[in-house]
C-alpha positions as CSV (number, residue, x, y, z in Angstrom):
1,M,25.5,-31.5,-119.7
2,Q,25.0,-27.6,-119.4
3,P,27.6,-25.4,-117.8
4,I,25.6,-24.7,-114.8
5,E,24.5,-28.3,-114.2
6,L,28.4,-28.9,-114.2
7,L,28.8,-26.3,-112.1
8,E,26.0,-27.7,-109.3
9,Q,27.9,-31.1,-109.9
10,L,31.4,-29.5,-108.7
11,K,29.9,-27.7,-105.7
12,T,28.3,-30.8,-104.9
13,D,31.6,-32.9,-105.3
14,V,33.4,-29.8,-103.4
15,E,31.4,-30.4,-100.3
16,Q,31.9,-34.3,-100.3
17,V,35.1,-34.1,-100.8
18,D,36.0,-32.1,-97.9
19,Q,33.7,-34.4,-95.5
20,L,36.0,-37.3,-97.3
21,L,39.4,-35.6,-96.1
22,A,37.6,-34.8,-92.7
23,L,36.6,-38.8,-92.7
24,I,40.3,-40.2,-93.6
25,E,41.4,-37.9,-91.5
26,H,39.2,-38.8,-88.4
27,E,40.4,-42.3,-89.5
28,F,43.7,-41.5,-88.9
29,Q,43.3,-40.3,-85.3
30,L,41.3,-43.7,-84.8
31,L,44.1,-46.2,-85.6
32,Q,46.5,-44.0,-83.1
33,L,43.8,-44.1,-80.6
34,R,43.7,-47.8,-81.6
35,Q,39.8,-47.8,-81.4
36,F,39.1,-49.8,-84.0
37,E,35.2,-50.8,-82.9
38,H,34.6,-47.4,-84.4
39,L,36.7,-48.0,-87.8
40,E,32.9,-49.9,-89.4
41,A,30.9,-46.6,-88.7
42,L,33.1,-45.1,-90.4
43,L,33.5,-46.9,-93.7
44,E,30.1,-46.9,-93.8
45,H,29.9,-43.2,-94.2
46,K,32.8,-43.0,-96.2
47,S,31.9,-45.3,-98.7
48,P,28.9,-43.6,-100.4
49,L,30.9,-40.6,-100.6
50,I,33.8,-42.6,-102.6
51,S,31.2,-43.7,-104.8
52,Q,29.0,-40.7,-105.8
53,L,32.8,-38.9,-106.3
54,S,33.7,-41.5,-108.7
55,A,30.9,-41.5,-110.5
56,H,30.9,-37.7,-111.0
57,G,34.9,-38.0,-111.8
58,Q,33.5,-40.2,-114.4
59,Q,30.4,-38.6,-115.9
60,R,32.9,-35.6,-116.5
61,A,35.3,-37.8,-118.2
62,D,32.9,-39.3,-120.4
63,L,31.3,-35.9,-121.4
64,L,34.9,-34.9,-122.4
65,T,35.7,-38.0,-123.9
66,Q,32.2,-37.4,-126.0
67,N,33.7,-33.8,-127.2
68,H,37.0,-35.9,-128.2
69,L,39.0,-33.4,-125.7
70,P,41.6,-34.8,-123.2
71,V,40.1,-35.6,-119.6
72,T,42.6,-32.6,-118.3
73,R,42.2,-29.3,-117.5
74,Q,42.7,-28.3,-121.0
75,G,39.9,-30.0,-121.8
76,L,37.6,-28.7,-119.5
77,Q,38.4,-25.0,-120.3
78,S,38.1,-26.6,-124.4
79,L,34.7,-27.5,-123.4
80,L,33.6,-24.4,-121.9
81,H,34.7,-22.2,-124.4
82,K,32.9,-24.1,-126.9
83,E,30.1,-23.9,-124.0
84,P,27.7,-20.1,-124.6
85,S,27.9,-19.4,-120.9
86,S,29.0,-16.3,-118.8
87,Q,32.9,-15.7,-117.5
88,P,32.0,-15.7,-114.6
89,I,30.5,-19.2,-114.4
90,Q,33.6,-20.6,-116.4
91,E,35.7,-18.8,-113.9
92,Q,33.9,-20.4,-111.1
93,I,33.6,-24.1,-112.5
94,L,37.6,-24.2,-113.3
95,K,38.3,-23.0,-110.0
96,L,36.0,-25.3,-108.5
97,A,37.5,-28.4,-110.4
98,D,41.2,-27.2,-109.4
99,Y,40.0,-27.4,-105.8
100,L,38.2,-30.6,-105.7
101,E,41.5,-31.8,-107.8
102,Q,43.6,-30.4,-104.8
103,Q,41.2,-32.0,-102.0
104,L,41.9,-35.5,-103.8
105,E,45.2,-35.2,-104.1
106,L,45.2,-34.5,-100.0
107,C,42.5,-37.5,-99.4
108,K,44.6,-40.1,-101.7
109,Q,47.7,-39.1,-100.0
110,A,45.9,-39.6,-96.1
111,N,44.9,-42.3,-97.5
112,D,48.1,-44.0,-98.2
113,R,49.7,-42.7,-95.1
114,N,46.5,-44.3,-93.0
115,G,47.1,-47.5,-95.5
116,R,51.1,-47.3,-94.1
117,F,49.9,-46.8,-90.7
118,I,48.1,-50.2,-90.9
119,Y,50.6,-51.9,-92.5
120,Y,53.5,-51.4,-90.3
121,N,51.4,-52.2,-87.1
122,Q,50.5,-55.4,-88.4
123,I,54.2,-56.1,-88.8
124,A,54.7,-54.9,-85.4
125,I,51.6,-57.3,-84.2
126,S,53.3,-59.9,-86.1
127,D,56.4,-59.9,-84.8
128,T,55.4,-59.6,-81.5
129,L,53.6,-62.5,-82.1
130,Q,56.5,-64.5,-83.5
131,I,58.1,-63.5,-80.5
132,L,55.5,-65.1,-77.8
133,R,55.0,-68.2,-79.7
134,G,59.1,-68.3,-79.7
135,T,58.6,-69.5,-83.3
136,P,62.0,-69.5,-85.6
137,D,61.6,-66.0,-87.0
138,S,62.4,-64.7,-83.6
139,A,66.3,-66.2,-83.7
140,N,66.8,-63.4,-85.5
141,L,66.5,-61.3,-82.0
142,Y,69.8,-60.3,-80.1
143,N,72.0,-62.4,-78.0
144,Q,73.5,-60.9,-74.4
145,R,76.3,-59.3,-76.3
146,G,74.6,-57.9,-79.2
147,G,75.1,-60.0,-82.0
148,N,72.7,-61.8,-83.9
149,A,71.1,-64.7,-82.0
150,A,71.3,-66.9,-84.8
151,N,75.0,-66.7,-86.0
152,L,75.7,-68.5,-82.3
153,N,77.2,-72.2,-84.8
154,R,79.3,-69.6,-85.8
155,Q,82.8,-69.9,-85.4
156,R,84.3,-67.0,-83.1
157,P,87.9,-65.8,-82.4
158,I,90.4,-67.5,-80.0
159,S,90.4,-64.5,-78.2
160,Q,86.7,-64.3,-77.7
161,A,86.6,-68.4,-76.7
């Protein structure tokens, strides 16, 4: 892959990662508003972006590996110094690669936040359903005295009898 091709690929990936981050933020808003019916359509937009970003990332990793370089920023720098290209193109490639890495990290953090939000909502719904059904786990609720209802069978001091 020539430096100019790498530059164009990185430009495409930067556009896509920005779109992906916006979609993940929108997903969080939908989750907060409990507008679950829109999540499937959002997933249809996210999936191709993730696939394309993953494929391009793998191509760059393969390129570095084929040149016996580490799959890091330093490896990319070494590759660019091997290739005959102008200094501005090399600097632009490195800037885009750094930006892409930062945006991917933001996507990961936002996606993790969304996952935690979903997880805690599932727990809350499960707990609510257990209370409504009167299942044994609801015995862990507090009684009128603020104590645990599960501990009703334990002996109390005579002063509390």
